C-alpha positions as CSV (number, residue, x, y, z in Angstrom):
1,M,20.9,-97.4,-271.1
2,I,24.0,-97.1,-273.4
3,D,22.6,-94.0,-274.8
4,A,22.2,-92.4,-271.4
5,F,25.9,-93.3,-270.5
6,M,27.0,-91.8,-274.0
7,K,25.3,-88.6,-273.0
8,Y,27.3,-88.2,-269.7
9,F,30.5,-89.4,-271.6
10,K,29.7,-86.5,-273.8
11,L,29.1,-84.1,-270.9
12,I,32.4,-84.8,-269.2
13,R,34.4,-84.9,-272.5
14,L,35.7,-88.5,-272.1
15,P,38.3,-88.3,-275.1
16,N,39.8,-85.3,-273.3
17,L,40.0,-87.0,-270.0
18,L,41.4,-90.2,-271.5
19,F,44.2,-87.9,-273.1
20,I,45.1,-86.5,-269.6
21,A,45.1,-90.2,-268.1
22,I,47.3,-91.4,-271.1
23,A,49.7,-88.5,-270.5
24,Q,50.2,-89.2,-266.9
25,I,50.6,-92.9,-267.3
26,L,53.2,-92.3,-269.8
27,I,55.2,-90.2,-267.7
28,K,55.1,-92.9,-264.8
29,L,55.8,-95.8,-267.2
30,A,58.1,-94.3,-269.9
31,L,60.1,-91.8,-267.7
32,F,60.1,-93.2,-264.2
33,K,60.0,-96.9,-264.4
34,P,62.5,-97.7,-267.2
35,F,65.3,-95.4,-265.7
36,G,64.9,-96.6,-262.1
37,I,63.7,-93.2,-260.9
38,A,63.0,-92.9,-257.2
39,T,59.3,-92.5,-256.8
40,T,56.9,-92.1,-253.9
41,L,53.6,-93.3,-255.0
42,S,52.7,-97.1,-255.3
43,L,50.9,-98.3,-258.3
44,T,47.6,-98.2,-256.5
45,D,48.2,-94.6,-255.3
46,F,49.4,-93.5,-258.8
47,I,46.0,-94.7,-260.1
48,L,44.4,-92.7,-257.6
49,L,46.2,-89.6,-258.6
50,V,45.1,-90.1,-262.1
51,V,41.5,-90.8,-260.9
52,A,41.8,-87.5,-258.8
53,T,43.1,-85.4,-261.9
54,V,40.4,-86.8,-264.1
55,S,37.5,-86.2,-261.7
56,I,38.3,-82.6,-261.4
57,A,38.9,-82.1,-264.9
58,A,35.4,-83.9,-265.6
59,G,33.8,-81.5,-263.0
60,G,35.3,-78.6,-264.7
61,N,33.9,-79.7,-268.0
62,I,30.4,-80.0,-266.4
63,I,30.3,-76.6,-264.7
64,N,31.5,-75.0,-267.9
65,D,28.8,-76.4,-269.9
66,I,26.3,-75.4,-267.1
67,Y,27.3,-71.8,-267.5
68,D,27.4,-72.0,-271.3
69,V,24.0,-73.2,-272.0
70,T,22.9,-69.9,-273.6
71,I,26.0,-69.6,-275.6
72,D,26.0,-73.3,-276.7
73,K,22.4,-72.9,-278.0
74,I,24.0,-70.8,-280.6
75,N,27.4,-72.2,-281.1
76,K,26.6,-75.8,-281.1
77,P,22.9,-76.6,-280.8
78,D,23.3,-80.1,-281.9
79,A,25.8,-80.8,-279.3
80,L,23.9,-79.3,-276.4
81,V,23.5,-81.9,-273.6
82,I,22.4,-80.1,-270.5
83,G,18.8,-79.0,-270.6
84,K,18.2,-81.5,-273.6
85,H,19.3,-84.7,-272.5
86,I,20.6,-84.1,-268.9
87,S,18.8,-81.9,-266.6
88,E,20.9,-79.1,-264.8
89,K,20.2,-80.6,-261.4
90,S,21.6,-83.8,-262.4
91,A,24.7,-82.1,-264.0
92,Y,25.2,-80.2,-260.8
93,N,24.9,-83.3,-258.6
94,L,27.7,-85.0,-260.8
95,Y,29.9,-82.0,-260.7
96,F,29.7,-81.9,-257.0
97,I,30.5,-85.7,-256.8
98,L,33.3,-85.6,-259.0
99,N,34.8,-82.8,-257.2
100,I,34.5,-84.4,-253.8
101,I,36.1,-87.5,-255.2
102,G,39.0,-85.5,-256.5
103,V,39.6,-83.5,-253.6
104,G,39.1,-86.2,-251.2
105,I,41.5,-88.4,-253.0
106,G,44.0,-85.5,-253.1
107,F,43.7,-85.1,-249.5
108,Y,44.5,-88.8,-248.9
109,L,47.5,-88.9,-251.3
110,S,48.8,-85.7,-249.7
111,N,49.1,-87.2,-246.2
112,K,50.1,-90.6,-247.6
113,I,53.3,-88.9,-248.8
114,D,53.8,-86.8,-245.7
115,K,53.0,-83.4,-247.5
116,P,49.5,-82.6,-245.9
117,G,49.8,-79.0,-247.7
118,F,49.7,-80.5,-251.2
119,S,46.0,-81.1,-250.8
120,A,45.5,-77.3,-251.3
121,I,46.7,-78.1,-255.1
122,F,43.4,-79.9,-255.8
123,I,41.1,-77.5,-254.0
124,V,42.8,-74.5,-255.8
125,I,42.4,-76.4,-259.2
126,S,38.8,-77.1,-258.5
127,A,38.2,-73.5,-257.5
128,L,39.9,-72.2,-260.6
129,L,37.8,-74.4,-263.0
130,Y,34.7,-73.0,-261.4
131,L,35.9,-69.4,-261.5
132,Y,37.0,-70.0,-265.2
133,A,33.4,-71.0,-266.0
134,S,31.7,-68.4,-264.0
135,Y,33.9,-65.4,-264.3
136,F,37.5,-65.5,-266.0
137,K,36.3,-66.8,-269.2
138,S,34.6,-63.5,-270.0
139,M,38.0,-61.8,-269.5
140,L,40.4,-61.2,-272.6
141,L,42.8,-64.0,-272.6
142,V,42.5,-64.6,-269.0
143,G,40.5,-67.8,-269.5
144,N,42.6,-69.1,-272.2
145,I,45.7,-68.8,-270.1
146,I,44.1,-70.4,-267.0
147,I,42.8,-73.5,-268.9
148,S,46.2,-73.8,-270.7
149,A,48.0,-73.7,-267.5
150,L,45.8,-76.3,-265.8
151,V,46.3,-78.8,-268.8
152,A,50.1,-78.2,-268.4
153,F,49.8,-78.6,-264.7
154,S,48.1,-82.0,-265.1
155,L,51.5,-83.3,-266.2
156,I,53.4,-81.5,-263.5
157,I,51.4,-82.8,-260.8
158,V,52.7,-86.4,-261.5
159,G,56.2,-84.9,-260.7
160,I,55.1,-83.0,-257.7
161,F,53.4,-86.2,-256.1
162,D,55.6,-89.0,-257.4
163,L,59.0,-87.5,-258.1
164,F,59.5,-84.6,-255.8
165,P,59.0,-86.3,-252.3
166,A,61.6,-89.0,-253.2
167,I,64.4,-86.4,-254.0
168,N,67.4,-86.6,-251.7
169,E,71.1,-85.5,-252.0
170,V,72.1,-88.7,-253.8
171,N,69.6,-88.8,-256.7
172,R,68.9,-84.8,-257.0
173,S,70.6,-84.6,-260.2
174,T,68.8,-87.5,-262.0
175,Q,65.5,-86.4,-260.5
176,S,66.0,-82.9,-261.6
177,T,66.7,-84.1,-265.2
178,I,63.5,-86.1,-265.4
179,F,61.5,-83.4,-263.9
180,S,63.1,-81.1,-266.6
181,I,61.6,-83.2,-269.3
182,I,58.2,-83.1,-267.6
183,I,58.3,-79.4,-267.4
184,D,59.1,-79.3,-271.3
185,Y,56.3,-81.5,-272.2
186,A,54.0,-79.2,-269.8
187,L,55.4,-76.0,-271.7
188,F,54.6,-77.7,-274.9
189,A,51.0,-78.5,-273.8
190,F,50.5,-75.1,-272.5
191,F,51.3,-73.3,-275.5
192,L,49.6,-75.6,-278.1
193,N,46.5,-75.6,-275.9
194,F,46.7,-71.7,-275.7
195,I,46.6,-71.6,-279.5
196,R,43.8,-74.0,-279.7
197,E,41.7,-72.1,-277.1
198,I,42.0,-69.1,-279.4
199,V,41.0,-70.9,-282.3
200,K,37.9,-72.3,-280.4
201,D,37.1,-68.6,-279.6
202,V,37.1,-67.9,-283.2
203,Q,34.6,-70.8,-283.8
204,D,32.3,-69.7,-281.1
205,I,32.3,-66.0,-281.5
206,K,28.7,-65.6,-282.4
207,G,27.5,-67.2,-279.2
208,D,30.2,-65.8,-277.2
209,K,29.3,-62.3,-278.3
210,N,25.7,-62.9,-277.4
211,G,26.8,-64.1,-274.0
212,G,28.6,-61.1,-273.3
213,L,32.1,-62.5,-273.1
214,N,35.2,-60.4,-274.3
215,T,37.3,-63.1,-276.2
216,L,40.2,-62.2,-278.6
217,P,38.1,-62.4,-281.8
218,I,35.4,-60.2,-280.3
219,A,38.0,-57.6,-279.2
220,I,40.2,-57.4,-282.3
221,G,38.3,-59.2,-285.0
222,K,38.3,-62.7,-286.6
223,K,40.6,-61.8,-289.3
224,R,43.3,-60.3,-287.0
225,T,42.9,-63.1,-284.5
226,L,43.6,-65.7,-287.2
227,S,46.7,-63.7,-288.3
228,L,47.7,-64.0,-284.6
229,V,47.0,-67.8,-284.6
230,F,49.2,-68.3,-287.7
231,I,52.0,-66.2,-285.9
232,L,51.8,-68.4,-282.7
233,G,52.0,-71.4,-285.0
234,I,55.1,-70.3,-286.4
235,I,56.5,-69.8,-283.1
236,A,55.5,-73.1,-282.0
237,V,57.3,-74.5,-285.2
238,F,60.5,-72.8,-284.2
239,L,60.2,-73.8,-280.6
240,V,59.8,-77.7,-281.7
241,V,62.8,-77.3,-284.1
242,G,64.8,-75.8,-281.2
243,Y,64.0,-78.6,-279.0
244,M,64.7,-81.2,-281.6
245,Y,68.1,-79.7,-282.4
246,Q,69.1,-79.2,-278.7
247,Y,67.9,-82.5,-277.2
248,L,66.9,-85.0,-279.9
249,Y,69.8,-84.5,-282.3
250,N,71.5,-87.7,-281.5
251,T,68.4,-89.7,-281.2
252,Q,67.0,-90.7,-284.7
253,A,63.9,-92.5,-283.5
254,L,62.6,-89.4,-281.7
255,M,64.0,-87.2,-284.2
256,L,62.0,-89.0,-287.1
257,Y,58.9,-89.3,-285.0
258,F,58.9,-85.5,-284.1
259,L,59.6,-84.8,-287.8
260,L,56.6,-86.8,-289.0
261,L,54.0,-86.6,-286.3
262,V,54.6,-83.2,-284.7
263,L,56.6,-80.9,-286.8
264,A,54.8,-81.9,-290.2
265,P,51.3,-81.4,-288.7
266,L,52.4,-78.0,-287.0
267,L,53.6,-76.7,-290.5
268,Y,50.3,-78.0,-292.1
269,F,48.4,-76.0,-289.3
270,C,50.4,-72.9,-290.1
271,I,49.6,-73.2,-293.8
272,Q,46.0,-73.7,-293.1
273,A,45.8,-71.0,-290.5
274,F,47.2,-68.4,-293.1
275,G,44.3,-68.7,-295.3
276,A,41.5,-70.0,-293.0
277,K,38.1,-68.3,-293.5
278,T,35.3,-70.7,-293.4
279,E,33.9,-72.4,-290.1
280,K,34.9,-75.9,-291.7
281,E,38.7,-74.7,-292.1
282,I,38.7,-73.1,-288.5
283,S,37.4,-76.3,-287.2
284,R,40.1,-78.2,-288.9
285,L,42.6,-76.1,-287.2
286,S,41.4,-77.0,-283.8
287,V,41.5,-80.8,-284.7
288,V,45.1,-80.5,-286.2
289,L,46.3,-79.1,-282.9
290,K,44.6,-81.8,-281.0
291,I,46.4,-84.3,-283.0
292,V,49.7,-82.5,-282.7
293,L,49.2,-82.5,-278.8
294,F,48.3,-86.1,-278.7
295,F,51.3,-87.3,-280.8
296,G,53.6,-85.0,-278.7
297,M,52.5,-86.5,-275.6
298,C,52.6,-90.0,-277.0
299,S,56.4,-89.5,-277.9
300,L,57.0,-90.0,-274.1
301,A,56.7,-93.8,-275.0
302,L,59.9,-93.7,-277.1
303,Y,62.2,-92.6,-274.2
304,P,62.8,-96.1,-272.8
305,F,64.2,-97.2,-276.2
306,V,66.4,-94.2,-277.3
307,L,67.7,-93.2,-273.9
308,K,69.6,-96.1,-272.6
C-alpha cells in the first residue's frame, strides 16, 4: 500500500508541489498577516486556493508524463512510472480528477470574492499545461517560457485572489507595495526556473531528439547551450546583487541570508556551468538551481523580523 502511494507521489512530483504550497503559505503568513495587510480570503478559503493551485499543477505533471512515456524510456528509464507501475488509464483518470478539483475550487473562490471572471484563470492554466505537454514543449523555448511563467504565476495568484479584491483608496499604497514584493519574487522564480528548464533540456537531449522535440540543445548544440546557461547565470547574479543593493541594503539579516543562501549558490552554479560536460555535472546544475529557488522563496519568512 505504501509503495503504491509512493508511485503516485512520484507521478505528481510531490516535492515540487510542496514547494509551491510553501511559497504561497509564506506569502500569506510572512507578508500579509504581520503587516496587517487587508486581505479577502479566510483561512479556509486560502487553504482551498493552495489546494486548487497544487491540484492543477499535479495534473500538469501527470499529463506531461503521459505524453513523455516514449522520451522518458530513453532519458530516465529507471524513473519511469506510467506503463511500468501505473497504467495510462489510471494516470488519465487522476489527471481529470485533479483538474476538476482545481477548476471547481477556482470557480467557488472566484464567486466567493465576487470576481466570477477570475475562474477563467484556473481553466486557462489547466489548458496551458495540457497544451504544453501535447504541443508547446516541442517548440523552441516556447515550452520553457510557458512553464516558467506558470511557476511565477503560482505566486502572483495569491495576490490576485487575496490582495487585489481588498484594495481601496485608503490602503492602495500599502497593498501595492506588498504586491510589488510578490512580483519581484515571481520574476525571480521565472528567471531561475527558465534557466533550469534549459539545463533539463540538456540532460534530456537524447530522448527529446528521438521524440522529435526542438529544444535549445538540439537546435544549437549542447556546448553552446551550456555557454548560454553560464551567461544567464551571470545575469541572475547581477540581478540578485542589484536587488540586494536597492532593497536589502539596510536590513542586515536579509542581506546576510541572500549572500549565503542565494548569491553564493548562484556563483557556484556559474562556476560549475562554465566547465560542465558530464551528465553528473549537468545534473548538479539543476539541483543547485532548485536549492537557490527554495532558499530564495524561504527568505519571505524573514520579512516580519526585518521590516518592522
